[in-house]
N, C-alpha and C positions, 0 to 999 in steps of 0.2 A: 165707262171703263174704256180706256184707249186700247188700240190693237196690240200695243207692246206690254200691256199689263194684264196678263192672263193668269188666273189662279187655277191650279190643278192639284189634285191630291189622289192618293191611293188608299183604298179600303182593304183591311186585312182579310185573309182567307178564313173560311170556316169549313175546312175540308171534310170534317166529320158530318156536315150537313149537305155536302155536295156543292158548296159554294167555294170556288177557287180564287175569289178576290174580285175587285172591281177598281176602275179608275174613273175619276170624274173631272169635269172642267166647267168653270163658270162661263156661260155664253154671254150673259148680261147681268150687270149689277147696277140697276137703275134706281131712280128715285122712288118708283112705286112697284116695280116688278123685278124679280130675280129669276134668271133662266139658267138651267144647268143640263149637261148631258152626261150620262153615265153608261159605261160599257161594263157588263158583268159577265163572268165566265162560270159555267156550271158543268158538273161532270159526275163521274162515279167515284164515291169515296174509297171503294175497295181497289179498283184498278188504276185510278188516276186518269182515266180516259175522259177527254173533254167531250161533252154531249151537246152543249149549246152556248152561243154567245148572244147577248141581248144588249141592244142600244135603247136606252130610255131617256126621253126628253121631257123635262118638267119645268113649269113656271110657278112662281110663288108670289103672292102679294104681301105687302107689309101688314102687320097686325094693326088694327085701329088704335090710334093713340100711342103707337110704339115705333121705335126705330128698327125693330127686329122683323125679319120676314117670318111668315107662318109656314115653316117647313113641314109641319105635320099635316097640313091640308093643301095639297097642290091645287092651284087654280086650273091647270090643265095638265094632262099627262098623255104621252104617246110613246109607243115602243115598236121596234122591229127586231127580227132575229136572223142569225146566220146569213144566208145568201141575200136576204132582204137588206142587210147592212151593206153588203158589197154593191148592190144596185144603187142604193142611196149615195154611197161614196163615189161611185162612177158618175152618177148624175151631177153631183156637186163639182167633180173634177172636169166637167165639160166633155165627157165621153160621148154623150148622145146629142151631138150638135145638129144632126139632121134627122128627119123622120124616117122610120124604118124599124126592122126587127133586129135585135142584137143578142149575142150570146157572150156572157162573161167567162173568160178563161184565165185562171191563175197562171202566171208565167212559169211557176215551178210545178205545174200540174202535169198529169199524164196527157191530157188533151193538148196542152201546149207542145209537149214533146212530139206528139203525132203530127201536129201541124208543121212543126219544124222539119220533120223527116219528109213530109209531103212536099214542102217547098224545095227541099234539097234534091228530091227525086230518089232518095235512098231509103226505100221502105222494105228492106229485107225482113221477112217474118221472124227469123231467129234473133237478129239484132234488135228488132222492135220489142220482142219479148223480154230480152235482157234489160233493155232500157226502161220498160214499164214496170219491171219487178220492184224497183225502188220507190215507186210512188204509192201514196196512201189512197189516192182517189181512183184506183184502177177500175172499180165497179161502175164509175160514172161513164166510162167509154165502152163497156163491154157490148151493149146493145148495138151500137153503131159498127163496131169492129166485126161482130159476128155476122154481119150482113153478107160478107164474102168469105170464100174458102180461105184465102190468104190471111184475111183478118182474123178468122176463127183460129187458125194455126198460131198466129201471133199472140192472141189472148191466152190460148192454152199454154204456150211456152212461158208467158209471163206468170201465169198462175203456178206452174210447176217450179219456176225459179223462186217465187216467193215461198212456196211450201218447202223447198229445199233449205231455205234460210231458217224457217221455223224449226224444221227437223234438226238442223245442225245445232241450234240453240238448245233444243230439248235433250239431244244426246250429250251435250256438254254438261248441262245441269245434272243429268242422271248419274254422271260419273264423279261429280264433286262431293266430297265427304259431308259437307255441311248442308247440302240441299235437303229441305224438309218436304213433307207431304203437301203443305200449303204452297211451297214454291212451285212444285210440279203442277198443282191444280191451277195456279195462276198462269203458268206458262202454257198449259193446255187449253185455257179458256178461249172459246171461239174457233177451235180447230177440231171439229168433230170428224173431219176427214181422216184424222190419225187412226180412228177406230174402224174405218172401212166405209165403202161407198154406199152401204145400205142405210146409213143414218143421215137424216136430213136436218138435224139440229138437236137442240135439247128442249126438255119440257119447260113450260112457261114459269114453273116454280120448282124449287128443290125439295120442298116438303109436301109430298103428295098424299101422305097419310097423317094421322093425328100425332104419332109418336116419333117419327123419323125425318131426318133431312139427309139427302143424298149428295154425294160429290158431283157426279155427272149423270143425270137421268137422260139418256139418249132416246131419240124418237125415230122410228122407222117410217117409211113412206105410208104404210098402212095404219099408222097410229100406235103400233105396238111399242112398248117401252123396254129398254135394256138398261139396267142399273149398273153403273161403274163405281166401284169403291177403290179409292186411291190410298195407298200407303207410301211411306217414304222409300226412296231407292237404296238408302244405306241400311241394310238389314244384314248384319254379320252372320246370324244364325238362320239364314234363309233355308238351308237344309243342314242336316247333321247326321252323324254316324249313329246307327242303332243296330247293335250286334254286328251282323255281317253285311248290312245294307245301308243305304241312305234313305232318310225320310225327310219330309218337310218339317220346318221348325215351328215353334209355338206361335210365332207372329202370323204365319200363314193360316194356321188353324183358327186363330182368333178372328182374323179378317174374313175368312170364309163363313164362320159362325155368325158374324155381324151381318154379312150380306144375306145369308139364309133367313135371318130374322126379318130383314127388310122385305124379302120376298113373301114370307109368311104373312106379314101385316098387309101387304098389297093383295094377297089372295083373299084375306078376310074382309078387307074394306074396299076392294077394287070396284065392285059393282056399284056401290053407293057413291064412290068418288067419281066414277065415270059420269054418272048422271049429274052430279054437282058441278063438275067442270064444264059439262055440256051446257047446262042451264045458266050458270053464273058467269062463265068466261068464254063460252062459245068455242071451246076446243074439244076435239075428239081423241080420246085415248082408248086403247084396247089394253086393259089391265088383267087379262086372263092368262094365267100360267106364264108369268114373266121369267126372264133369265137375267143373269148378271155376270160381271167380270170383276175380279180382284186384280189390280195392278200393283205389284210389290217387288222391291229388291232389284239388284243388278249384280251380275257376276263380278264386276270390278271390286265390290265391297265384301266378297266372300273369299277370303284368302286361302282357305283349306281345301277348296274344291274347284275343279276345272268347269268351264261353262258347259261342256258336254254332260258332265255328271249332274249339274243343276237342271239342265233341260230334261234329261231322262227322268230324274226324280219327280219333277213337277208334272211331266207328261203322264207318268204312272199314277200320280195322285189325281190328276184330272180325269183319267179313265174310269175312276170310281165315283165321279160326281155326275149329276144329271142336269141341273139347271144353273150351275155355277162353274166357271172356268177360272184358272189362275194363270196370269201372265207376268213375266218380269218386264221392267221397262225396256230392257234390251230386246225382248221378243216383240213387244208392241211397236217399237220404233223401227226395228228391222223389217217388219211387215209393211209399215208405211213406206219405208225406203224402197222395197220391192215393187209396191204399187206405183210409186212415182217413176221408177225405172221402166215399168211396163208402159206407162203413158208416154214417156219420152221415146221409147222404141216405136210406138204407134205413130207419133208425130214424124219421126225420121223416115218411116216407110210410106207416109201419106203422099 
């Protein structure tokens, strides 16, 4: 096969299986051996996030007595993944011409941005934070940056800038009439800081008991769980008039009842599940007397009442609950906004 006759093809995606497609090229189509290279992309079917890229190199011999190659039984097979592909590509491109230690940096990465600022001598922490906020690989440079006070301020500014962007998107979604519970859950995924700094992440699975699956099972630093039940933001009857007062609507009562049942099952099965997760998965949870939060509704979608009336009605309702609290998306996001403002003020005064 001459160098100007290269066969390449694309394989269709199977997104429901987490396979986002592949592309292949024939490296050699010889008399006895056929060689091909394939790059496949894999990710999360639910979020669409790319998790892994894989380069696979294979060679095949012709079937005995046939003109066809035996593609079912590779003679040899070798593969590499993610940054390994980058190293191989750099080697083939002649990047490593001399002996030594190298570090690969994507020209569009946060690391490249930092190097550019270092070269120019313009390393203002605030400007650096704003610049880094748009990069997806921010975590790859956190350790190096936090070695100095100015670097730490720059990283914190970048984190705050990115969180402000996330918060702005959530606020917009919560006010759109067509936004569903699933839309909000997807937008909140990976952003446990929205719920407060005491949470370090979410549980390794959403079904912690035999009967239930939770929207967001938050985990505190001591292993205690906090179950968050999400409902849609567009709840017209979030509160309603009853005689001479306002009361929460039926959707709120049903959501609270649902969460109470979750907590009841955790109370009943918690001790056994704690041991099972410890033995089988190596994770430590404290499932004793758990609490939870229902996030539901937004004042924008309640035309007959002002926000102050909604807040007062829900606050009165919460005062009679012990292990469950109700928040509107407005309250949740406003609290996150205030926390970010406090962090910004702390940076400004540092």
